[in-house]
C-alpha positions as CSV (number, residue, x, y, z in Angstrom):
1,M,0.0,0.0,0.0
2,E,3.1,2.3,0.1
3,K,2.4,3.6,-3.4
4,L,-1.2,4.6,-2.5
5,A,-2.2,7.9,-1.1
6,C,-5.6,9.4,-0.2
7,V,-6.8,13.0,0.4
8,D,-10.0,13.5,2.4
9,L,-12.0,16.6,1.4
10,F,-14.4,18.0,4.0
11,C,-12.6,15.7,6.5
12,G,-14.2,17.0,9.7
13,A,-12.9,15.3,12.9
14,G,-11.6,12.3,10.8
15,G,-14.3,9.7,10.8
16,L,-13.7,8.6,7.2
17,T,-9.9,9.1,7.4
18,H,-9.8,6.9,10.6
19,G,-11.7,4.2,8.8
20,F,-9.1,4.3,6.0
21,V,-6.2,4.3,8.4
22,K,-7.7,1.3,10.3
23,E,-7.9,-0.7,7.0
24,G,-4.3,0.3,5.9
25,L,-5.1,2.9,3.2
26,P,-2.7,5.7,3.8
27,V,-4.2,9.2,4.1
28,V,-1.8,12.0,3.5
29,A,-4.0,15.0,4.2
30,G,-7.5,16.2,5.2
31,I,-9.0,19.5,4.1
32,D,-11.7,21.3,6.1
33,M,-12.5,25.0,6.7
34,D,-13.5,24.3,10.4
35,P,-10.5,25.0,12.7
36,A,-12.0,22.9,15.5
37,C,-11.3,19.8,13.4
38,R,-7.5,20.3,13.5
39,Y,-6.8,18.7,16.9
40,P,-8.9,15.5,16.6
41,Y,-7.9,15.0,13.0
42,E,-4.1,15.3,13.6
43,A,-4.1,13.7,17.1
44,N,-5.7,10.5,15.9
45,N,-4.5,10.1,12.4
46,N,-1.0,10.2,10.8
47,A,-2.1,12.8,8.4
48,R,-1.8,16.6,7.8
49,F,-4.9,18.9,8.5
50,I,-5.2,21.8,6.0
51,E,-7.6,24.5,7.0
52,A,-9.1,25.7,3.8
53,D,-12.3,26.3,1.9
54,I,-12.5,23.6,-0.8
55,A,-13.6,26.3,-3.3
56,S,-10.1,27.9,-3.0
57,V,-8.1,24.7,-3.5
58,K,-6.6,24.4,-7.0
59,P,-6.1,21.0,-8.7
60,K,-2.3,21.5,-8.8
61,E,-2.3,22.0,-5.0
62,L,-4.4,18.8,-4.5
63,L,-1.9,16.8,-6.8
64,A,1.1,18.2,-4.9
65,L,-0.4,16.5,-1.7
66,Y,-0.1,13.0,-3.3
67,Q,3.6,13.5,-3.9
68,E,5.1,10.4,-5.6
69,A,2.1,8.1,-5.1
70,S,1.2,6.1,-8.1
71,V,-2.4,5.4,-7.0
72,R,-4.4,8.3,-5.9
73,I,-7.7,8.2,-3.9
74,L,-10.0,11.2,-3.4
75,A,-12.6,11.0,-0.7
76,G,-15.1,13.5,0.7
77,C,-18.4,14.2,2.4
78,A,-19.7,17.6,1.5
79,P,-21.6,19.3,4.3
80,C,-25.1,17.9,4.1
81,Q,-27.3,20.7,5.6
82,P,-28.9,21.7,2.3
83,F,-29.9,18.0,1.5
84,S,-30.7,16.8,5.0
85,S,-34.3,15.8,6.1
86,Y,-33.8,18.5,8.8
87,A,-33.2,21.2,6.2
88,Q,-36.6,22.8,6.0
89,R,-35.2,26.1,7.1
90,Y,-32.7,26.1,4.2
91,D,-33.2,27.6,0.8
92,E,-31.7,24.7,-1.3
93,K,-31.1,26.8,-4.4
94,R,-29.3,29.7,-2.6
95,D,-27.4,28.0,0.2
96,G,-23.7,28.2,-0.4
97,K,-23.2,24.6,0.6
98,W,-25.3,23.6,-2.4
99,S,-22.3,24.3,-4.7
100,L,-19.8,22.3,-2.8
101,L,-20.3,19.1,-4.8
102,Y,-19.5,21.1,-7.9
103,E,-16.2,22.1,-6.3
104,F,-15.6,18.4,-5.5
105,A,-16.3,17.7,-9.2
106,R,-13.9,20.4,-10.2
107,L,-11.0,19.0,-8.2
108,A,-11.8,15.5,-9.5
109,K,-11.7,16.8,-13.0
110,G,-8.4,18.6,-12.4
111,A,-6.6,15.9,-10.4
112,K,-8.1,12.7,-12.1
113,P,-7.5,10.4,-9.1
114,D,-7.7,6.6,-9.7
115,V,-10.6,6.2,-7.2
116,I,-13.2,8.6,-5.9
117,T,-15.6,8.1,-3.0
118,M,-18.3,10.3,-1.5
119,E,-20.7,9.8,1.4
120,N,-23.7,12.0,2.1
121,V,-27.3,12.0,3.2
122,P,-29.8,9.8,1.3
123,K,-31.9,12.8,0.0
124,L,-29.0,13.9,-2.1
125,I,-29.5,11.0,-4.5
126,R,-32.7,12.8,-5.9
127,H,-31.0,16.1,-6.6
128,E,-29.6,17.5,-9.8
129,V,-26.3,18.5,-8.2
130,F,-25.6,14.8,-7.4
131,L,-26.7,13.6,-10.9
132,D,-24.4,16.3,-12.4
133,F,-21.6,15.0,-10.2
134,V,-22.0,11.5,-11.4
135,A,-22.3,12.6,-15.0
136,T,-19.1,14.6,-14.8
137,L,-17.2,11.5,-13.5
138,E,-18.7,9.2,-16.1
139,G,-17.8,11.8,-18.8
140,L,-14.2,11.6,-17.6
141,G,-14.2,7.7,-18.1
142,Y,-15.0,6.7,-14.5
143,K,-17.2,3.7,-13.7
144,T,-19.6,4.7,-10.9
145,W,-21.7,3.0,-8.4
146,F,-23.9,4.5,-5.8
147,K,-26.6,3.4,-3.3
148,V,-28.2,4.4,-0.1
149,V,-27.0,1.9,2.6
150,D,-27.7,1.5,6.3
151,S,-24.6,1.9,8.4
152,T,-26.1,-0.5,11.0
153,Y,-25.1,-3.4,8.8
154,Y,-21.5,-2.3,8.8
155,G,-21.0,-2.4,12.5
156,V,-22.2,1.0,13.4
157,P,-24.6,0.9,16.4
158,Q,-27.1,3.3,15.0
159,T,-29.7,3.4,12.2
160,R,-27.9,5.8,10.0
161,K,-28.7,5.5,6.3
162,R,-26.2,7.2,3.9
163,L,-25.6,7.6,0.3
164,V,-22.3,6.1,-0.7
165,M,-20.7,6.6,-4.1
166,L,-17.7,4.9,-5.5
167,A,-16.0,5.7,-8.9
168,S,-12.9,4.2,-10.5
169,R,-10.9,4.8,-13.7
170,H,-9.9,1.1,-13.7
171,G,-13.2,-0.7,-14.0
172,E,-16.4,-1.6,-12.1
173,I,-16.4,-0.9,-8.3
174,C,-19.0,-1.3,-5.6
175,L,-19.3,-1.3,-1.8
176,E,-18.8,-4.7,-0.1
177,E,-21.8,-6.7,1.1
178,P,-23.0,-5.9,4.6
179,T,-20.6,-7.3,7.4
180,H,-23.1,-7.2,10.3
181,P,-26.4,-8.9,9.3
182,I,-27.3,-8.8,13.1
183,P,-27.0,-5.1,14.1
184,K,-24.8,-4.0,16.9
185,T,-26.9,-2.9,19.9
186,L,-26.6,0.2,22.1
187,R,-25.8,-2.2,25.1
188,Q,-23.0,-3.7,23.2
189,A,-21.6,-0.2,22.3
190,I,-21.8,1.8,25.5
191,G,-23.2,-0.6,28.2
192,R,-20.0,-0.7,30.1
193,L,-19.3,3.0,30.4
194,M,-19.3,4.7,33.8
195,P,-22.8,5.6,34.9
196,L,-23.4,9.4,35.1
197,Q,-26.2,11.8,36.0
198,A,-27.0,15.1,34.2
199,G,-24.2,17.5,34.5
200,E,-21.6,14.9,35.6
201,A,-18.3,13.9,34.0
202,S,-16.0,11.0,34.3
203,P,-12.8,11.8,36.1
204,R,-10.9,9.6,33.6
205,D,-12.4,10.8,30.3
206,P,-13.3,14.5,29.7
207,M,-15.5,13.4,26.8
208,H,-17.6,11.2,29.0
209,V,-19.7,14.1,30.2
210,A,-23.4,14.7,30.2
211,A,-25.2,18.0,29.6
212,T,-27.2,19.6,32.5
213,L,-30.9,19.4,32.7
214,T,-33.4,22.0,33.9
215,P,-35.6,21.0,36.8
216,L,-38.5,20.6,34.4
217,N,-36.5,18.4,31.9
218,L,-35.3,16.3,34.9
219,K,-38.9,15.6,35.7
220,R,-39.6,14.7,32.1
221,I,-36.7,12.2,31.7
222,K,-37.6,10.5,35.0
223,A,-41.1,10.1,33.5
224,S,-39.7,8.7,30.2
225,R,-39.3,5.0,29.5
226,P,-37.0,3.4,26.9
227,G,-38.7,3.5,23.5
228,G,-41.5,5.6,24.8
229,T,-42.6,9.2,24.0
230,W,-43.7,12.3,25.7
231,R,-47.2,11.0,25.3
232,D,-46.5,8.8,28.3
233,W,-45.9,11.7,30.6
234,P,-48.4,13.3,33.0
235,K,-50.2,16.2,31.2
236,S,-48.5,18.7,33.5
237,L,-45.1,17.8,31.9
238,V,-46.1,18.0,28.2
239,A,-44.6,21.0,26.4
240,D,-47.1,23.5,24.8
241,C,-45.6,23.0,21.4
242,H,-46.6,19.3,21.5
243,K,-50.2,20.2,22.2
244,T,-50.6,21.7,18.7
245,E,-51.5,19.6,15.7
246,Q,-47.9,20.0,14.2
247,G,-46.3,19.2,17.5
248,K,-48.2,15.9,17.9
249,S,-46.3,14.6,14.8
250,F,-42.9,14.7,16.6
251,P,-43.1,11.8,19.2
252,S,-39.4,11.0,19.2
253,V,-38.2,14.2,20.9
254,Y,-37.6,13.9,24.6
255,G,-37.3,10.1,24.1
256,R,-35.0,7.5,25.8
257,M,-33.1,5.0,23.6
258,E,-33.4,1.3,24.0
259,W,-30.7,-1.0,25.1
260,D,-31.2,-3.9,22.8
261,K,-31.6,-1.9,19.6
262,P,-29.2,0.3,17.6
263,A,-29.3,4.0,18.5
264,P,-31.2,6.5,16.3
265,T,-29.2,8.7,14.0
266,M,-26.7,10.9,15.8
267,T,-27.2,14.6,15.0
268,T,-25.1,17.6,15.9
269,Q,-27.3,18.1,18.9
270,C,-27.3,14.5,20.1
271,Y,-26.1,15.6,23.6
272,G,-29.4,17.3,24.4
273,F,-32.4,15.3,25.8
274,G,-34.9,17.6,24.1
275,N,-33.3,17.4,20.6
276,G,-34.4,13.9,19.7
277,R,-34.4,10.3,21.1
278,F,-31.2,11.0,22.9
279,G,-32.1,10.1,26.5
280,H,-29.9,7.5,28.1
281,P,-31.6,4.0,28.1
282,D,-30.8,3.2,31.7
283,E,-33.8,4.5,33.7
284,G,-31.3,5.0,36.6
285,Q,-29.4,7.5,34.6
286,H,-31.5,10.6,34.1
287,R,-29.7,12.3,31.3
288,A,-29.0,12.6,27.6
289,I,-26.1,10.5,26.2
290,S,-22.6,11.8,26.9
291,L,-20.3,13.2,24.2
292,R,-18.2,10.0,24.5
293,E,-21.2,7.8,24.1
294,A,-22.2,9.8,21.0
295,A,-18.8,9.3,19.5
296,I,-18.8,5.6,20.2
297,I,-22.2,5.3,18.6
298,Q,-20.6,7.0,15.6
299,S,-18.1,4.0,15.9
300,F,-15.1,6.2,16.8
301,P,-12.8,4.2,19.1
302,K,-13.2,4.8,22.9
303,D,-9.9,6.5,23.1
304,Y,-10.4,8.8,20.1
305,K,-9.1,12.2,21.2
306,F,-11.3,15.2,20.6
307,V,-10.0,17.7,23.1
308,R,-6.7,18.5,24.8
309,N,-8.1,18.8,28.2
310,R,-11.3,19.3,30.2
311,D,-11.1,23.1,29.7
312,D,-11.8,22.4,25.9
313,I,-15.2,20.8,26.5
314,N,-17.8,22.8,24.4
315,F,-21.0,20.8,23.8
316,R,-22.0,22.8,20.7
317,V,-18.7,22.5,19.0
318,L,-18.0,18.8,19.9
319,G,-21.6,17.9,19.1
320,R,-21.1,19.3,15.6
321,L,-17.9,17.4,15.1
322,I,-19.4,14.2,16.2
323,G,-22.8,14.5,14.5
324,N,-21.4,15.5,11.2
325,A,-18.7,12.8,11.1
326,V,-18.7,9.9,8.7
327,P,-19.1,6.8,11.0
328,V,-15.7,5.1,11.3
329,G,-17.4,1.7,10.7
330,L,-18.8,2.8,7.3
331,G,-15.4,4.4,6.5
332,R,-13.8,1.0,7.1
333,A,-16.3,-0.7,4.7
334,I,-15.5,1.9,2.0
335,A,-11.8,1.4,2.5
336,R,-12.0,-2.4,2.3
337,S,-14.0,-2.0,-0.9
338,I,-11.5,0.2,-2.5
339,R,-8.6,-1.9,-1.4
340,G,-10.2,-5.0,-2.8
341,H,-10.9,-3.3,-6.1
342,L,-7.3,-2.1,-6.3
343,V,-6.0,-5.6,-5.6
344,E,-8.3,-7.0,-8.4
345,C,-6.9,-4.4,-10.8
346,G,-3.3,-5.2,-9.9
347,L,-2.7,-1.8,-8.4
348,A,-2.2,-2.8,-4.8
């Protein structure tokens, strides 16, 4: 694999990169415009972090990162907010992130890597920008494959469906078959972590920290059962917004997870009890999941470093890094698929 090199666009905290590293595909650099990504990316991966807007990166600069590698891989997960199912507040035609896939295509066209991979939200598969992206690659001679897959079946303990695309200049390529037909449960993922209450933190791991709860929300979580909804609460605890016709259609907020099922999809606000079904499944732990638990659910290793010390804990920033990450387990599946394809082609 010494002659291989990968560059990870929109690298974030390093979920996709770490999956590649775990599977022996060398990553030389990750590019992202969020400075908060630098420490976790470089502290856990033997790769350089470049703080830059992808729109400002030139193909020749991208090529220089590969150095003498004879097989080049380009990976990326463009920010998904304009395409997400939570994106009702976005103007999809005007949002600046809408154009990022065109920037990805521009760099692919200029650098012509051997293999390209992209991961994003399922909704993107129906959009013109994605179809244009695929058409550009096919026009350059790439064989493309894409499908919406459930990360649960690749060892990720959450029901996270994602669009995965693979493209190769050397022939047909596709994602490997599911490796975990029996999904990994929440109990298997986080069942042995130190118990916490709201506002508490582990003395050994600054990331194993739970957000505080207001007195009202503490009453609400105590009235919540795993897999239940706010409809189970006494009427005095039900929020006014849930009494409206529109609010009645959101039963999963203020919910507890269930031990023997995968977790729901992690979002950038997964540390908050009121932001989804992020209540801890243990009815003796009245809190939302901790930042470390959220990272483990995203299949990051338990010792993945996100902060230098306890003073760096910022729930909003770390929630963004964790929720936006490519699950490491899915990254590993993508890496294995690329490696197998390259071996078949005699390139690795």
